[in-house]
PANU-384588 format. One line per 10 residues: number of its first residue (from 1); their letters; for each residue z, x, y of N, C-alpha, C. Coordinates in Angstrom, 3 decimals. Layout:
REM PANU-384588
NUM = A = Z:X:Y:Z:X:Y:Z:X:Y; ... .
END
This chain:
REM PANU-384588
1 = MEGTKRNAWT = -0.017:0.802:-1.184:-0.024:0.011:0.002:-0.005:0.863:1.286; -0.129:2.183:1.137:-0.220:3.066:2.243:-1.345:2.702:3.166; -1.088:2.746:4.506:-2.155:2.517:5.438:-2.538:1.000:5.645; -1.807:0.140:5.016:-2.098:-1.262:5.185:-1.376:-1.806:6.435; -1.846:-2.993:6.870:-1.216:-3.634:8.029:0.269:-3.819:7.849; 0.697:-4.143:6.625:2.073:-4.380:6.354:2.914:-3.131:6.711; 2.406:-1.974:6.580:3.125:-0.769:6.898:2.989:-0.340:8.314; 2.329:-1.111:9.158:2.064:-0.648:10.514:3.117:-1.085:11.505; 4.144:-1.782:11.086:5.186:-2.309:11.997:6.088:-1.163:12.464; 6.784:-1.353:13.626:7.733:-0.392:14.126:9.042:-1.098:14.371 .
11 = LLTSHGHVLV = 10.121:-0.384:14.433:11.416:-0.957:14.582:11.657:-1.587:15.974; 11.091:-1.007:16.951:11.245:-1.543:18.317:9.992:-2.268:18.762; 10.162:-3.309:19.584:8.962:-3.978:20.148:8.469:-3.099:21.290; 7.308:-3.502:21.818:6.819:-2.768:22.982:7.724:-2.887:24.169; 8.409:-4.025:24.285:9.397:-4.182:25.356:10.496:-3.185:25.158; 10.982:-2.951:24.018:12.051:-1.958:23.771:11.562:-0.584:24.068; 10.346:-0.212:23.683:9.844:1.142:23.973:9.766:1.375:25.476; 9.263:0.394:26.210:9.097:0.547:27.656:10.476:0.665:28.278; 11.414:-0.184:27.905:12.756:-0.107:28.442:13.447:1.220:28.218; 13.327:1.712:27.024:13.902:3.062:26.672:13.278:4.127:27.589 .
21 = EIVKHPEARI = 11.941:4.073:27.759:11.239:5.097:28.566:11.671:4.937:30.033; 11.912:3.732:30.500:12.321:3.538:31.903:13.739:4.142:32.072; 14.615:3.996:31.081:15.892:4.668:31.212:15.818:6.142:31.255; 14.935:6.709:30.442:14.754:8.163:30.376:14.080:8.733:31.623; 13.139:7.927:32.155:12.333:8.378:33.286:12.153:7.217:34.293; 13.179:6.990:35.129:13.139:5.843:36.021:12.073:5.920:37.109; 11.485:7.031:37.323:10.427:7.159:38.363:9.036:7.318:37.689; 8.938:7.111:36.378:7.657:7.234:35.702:6.663:6.219:36.217; 5.391:6.565:36.206:4.321:5.647:36.542:3.999:4.803:35.320; 3.368:3.650:35.592:3.002:2.775:34.485:2.094:3.489:33.472 .
31 = RELSQVAGIT = 1.227:4.352:33.989:0.330:5.069:33.073:1.165:5.951:32.148; 2.213:6.597:32.643:3.011:7.469:31.783:3.839:6.611:30.773; 4.361:5.483:31.226:5.109:4.624:30.352:4.233:4.041:29.262; 3.013:3.715:29.592:2.105:3.121:28.606:1.679:4.122:27.552; 1.482:5.359:27.977:1.099:6.387:27.022:2.217:6.654:25.987; 3.457:6.705:26.428:4.496:6.918:25.483:4.709:5.712:24.591; 4.608:4.535:25.163:4.812:3.317:24.352:3.617:3.033:23.413; 2.485:3.624:23.726:1.288:3.420:22.862:0.631:2.096:23.116; 0.702:1.573:24.371:0.087:0.337:24.734:-0.734:0.534:25.982; -1.457:-0.506:26.395:-2.298:-0.331:27.589:-1.453:-0.467:28.851 .
41 = ERATAAIIAD = -2.025:0.039:29.962:-1.328:-0.065:31.229:-1.100:-1.477:31.641; -2.053:-2.360:31.332:-1.933:-3.801:31.635:-0.783:-4.419:30.863; -0.683:-4.095:29.599:0.475:-4.589:28.781:1.734:-4.054:29.283; 1.797:-2.786:29.708:3.044:-2.200:30.251:3.479:-2.910:31.521; 2.497:-3.183:32.380:2.845:-3.866:33.693:3.355:-5.295:33.388; 2.804:-5.926:32.376:3.301:-7.259:32.001:4.697:-7.217:31.445; 4.922:-6.181:30.699:6.270:-5.977:30.119:7.299:-5.699:31.173; 6.970:-4.863:32.122:7.896:-4.597:33.246:8.153:-5.868:34.028; 7.167:-6.681:34.228:7.348:-7.996:34.898:8.319:-8.867:34.096; 8.136:-8.881:32.783:9.062:-9.652:31.877:10.496:-9.131:32.048 .
51 = LETAGYVTRT = 10.635:-7.837:31.996:11.977:-7.195:32.072:12.597:-7.482:33.456; 11.814:-7.491:34.526:12.307:-7.824:35.852:12.759:-9.274:35.889; 11.931:-10.143:35.405:12.242:-11.623:35.446:13.561:-11.867:34.675; 13.728:-11.190:33.561:14.984:-11.409:32.747:16.164:-10.634:33.352; 15.986:-9.848:34.377:17.088:-9.126:35.010:17.444:-7.798:34.409; 16.679:-7.328:33.431:16.924:-6.016:32.815:16.532:-4.894:33.712; 15.543:-5.081:34.537:14.953:-4.040:35.349:14.773:-4.478:36.791; 15.109:-3.610:37.772:14.849:-3.832:39.156:13.977:-2.720:39.597; 12.868:-3.125:40.341:11.920:-2.172:40.802:12.139:-1.978:42.307; 12.236:-0.680:42.751:12.412:-0.348:44.134:11.310:0.568:44.587 .
61 = RVGRRNRYTV = 10.696:0.299:45.694:9.593:1.082:46.199:10.211:2.315:46.828; 9.756:3.541:46.436:10.145:4.810:47.073:8.879:5.533:47.420; 8.544:5.364:48.771:7.263:5.902:49.184:6.107:5.216:48.540; 5.243:5.885:47.851:4.123:5.291:47.152:4.465:5.004:45.711; 5.639:5.264:45.243:5.981:5.141:43.816:7.105:4.068:43.645; 7.293:3.663:42.415:8.359:2.772:42.048:9.472:3.514:41.406; 10.697:3.095:41.615:11.832:3.635:40.921:12.476:2.406:40.244; 12.721:2.559:38.932:13.346:1.459:38.160:14.807:1.677:37.935; 15.517:0.580:38.016:16.954:0.599:37.692:17.156:-0.403:36.566; 17.906:-0.002:35.518:18.148:-0.848:34.362:19.573:-1.360:34.391 .
71 = NLDLPFRHAA = 19.699:-2.646:34.207:21.017:-3.338:34.164:21.529:-3.159:32.723; 22.514:-2.258:32.566:23.089:-1.929:31.242:24.049:-2.975:30.766; 24.486:-3.890:31.578:25.516:-4.874:31.191:24.954:-6.160:30.579; 23.642:-6.282:30.550:23.042:-7.485:30.003:23.122:-7.455:28.484; 23.207:-8.619:27.893:23.221:-8.685:26.417:21.783:-8.577:25.854; 21.663:-8.299:24.614:20.399:-8.407:23.894:19.912:-9.870:23.930; 18.690:-10.134:23.854:18.142:-11.515:23.936:18.167:-12.206:22.606; 18.166:-11.545:21.481:18.135:-12.143:20.147:19.488:-12.806:19.877; 19.511:-13.997:19.350:20.691:-14.765:19.110:21.724:-13.994:18.248; 21.231:-13.206:17.313:22.177:-12.407:16.407:22.850:-11.284:17.180 .
81 = LRDLRVGPFL = 22.366:-10.909:18.309:22.896:-9.750:19.027:23.435:-10.089:20.390; 23.476:-11.337:20.755:23.873:-11.737:22.100:25.280:-11.287:22.541; 26.116:-10.914:21.573:27.444:-10.467:21.928:27.459:-8.966:22.269; 26.341:-8.266:22.101:26.228:-6.840:22.342:25.482:-6.578:23.617; 25.912:-5.561:24.390:25.278:-5.123:25.595:24.181:-4.125:25.283; 23.172:-4.045:26.119:22.084:-3.094:25.906:22.426:-1.700:26.250; 23.443:-1.472:27.077:23.798:-0.119:27.522:24.036:0.874:26.410; 24.924:0.600:25.461:25.137:1.580:24.361:23.868:1.908:23.600; 23.083:0.883:23.326:21.799:1.076:22.582:20.895:2.007:23.384; 20.720:1.767:24.702:19.878:2.551:25.502:20.407:3.976:25.631 .
91 = RLMAEQPLEK = 21.707:4.165:25.691:22.269:5.490:25.725:21.904:6.288:24.492; 21.990:5.633:23.360:21.682:6.257:22.081:20.220:6.604:22.057; 19.321:5.685:22.471:17.889:5.924:22.409:17.499:6.972:23.437; 18.179:7.065:24.602:17.825:8.058:25.628:18.472:9.399:25.304; 19.388:9.434:24.335:20.125:10.623:23.941:20.809:11.278:25.074; 21.376:10.497:25.959:22.199:10.979:27.059:23.369:10.059:27.227; 24.543:10.646:27.564:25.653:9.777:27.826:25.406:8.926:29.070; 25.910:7.670:29.099:25.685:6.800:30.211:26.236:7.399:31.519; 27.344:8.122:31.457:27.899:8.679:32.582:26.953:9.638:33.284; 26.189:10.407:32.506:25.215:11.290:33.075:24.059:10.507:33.727 .
101 = LHRRSGDSGK = 23.637:9.424:33.088:22.618:8.600:33.652:23.059:7.968:34.942; 24.334:7.518:35.027:24.906:6.937:36.253:24.871:7.919:37.366; 25.333:9.125:37.094:25.391:10.159:38.144:24.030:10.478:38.634; 23.011:10.577:37.719:21.665:10.907:38.129:21.100:9.873:39.033; 21.438:8.585:38.760:20.879:7.493:39.607:21.670:7.265:40.919; 22.906:7.835:41.004:23.689:7.684:42.132:24.401:6.321:42.216; 24.399:5.553:41.093:25.032:4.264:41.027:26.531:4.405:40.766; 27.213:3.277:40.951:28.651:3.312:40.701:29.009:3.152:39.232; 28.000:2.983:38.369:28.312:2.897:36.968:27.750:1.677:36.192; 27.230:0.703:36.964:26.731:-0.458:36.299:25.269:-0.394:35.922 .
111 = NV = 24.503:0.273:36.705:23.079:0.269:36.509:22.467:1.644:36.318; 21.353:1.727:35.623:20.666:2.992:35.482:19.185:2.590:35.742 .
END
């Protein structure tokens, strides 16, 4: 069954991949995020819009670029995980302690 469609799935959705990359690189361009996530720039832009609408991401204009801030206190959206916050998961995926991420962003500790 090697190489079949059944073996083509990944553990994270495209939304998850984009969110992890935003945590790792809050000033990344859509092009860079899409390359890492393995999806088109158009799909990446739509995912960022979804994440903004849901409150997971805030976009701030810095000159000609965007800087993204992630709300680490929000719960996962899946019913089975609604009691868990996304922050610890994102810390694990970003391989950095949240405290370091907070200091880098200059926030008081709630957002990255």
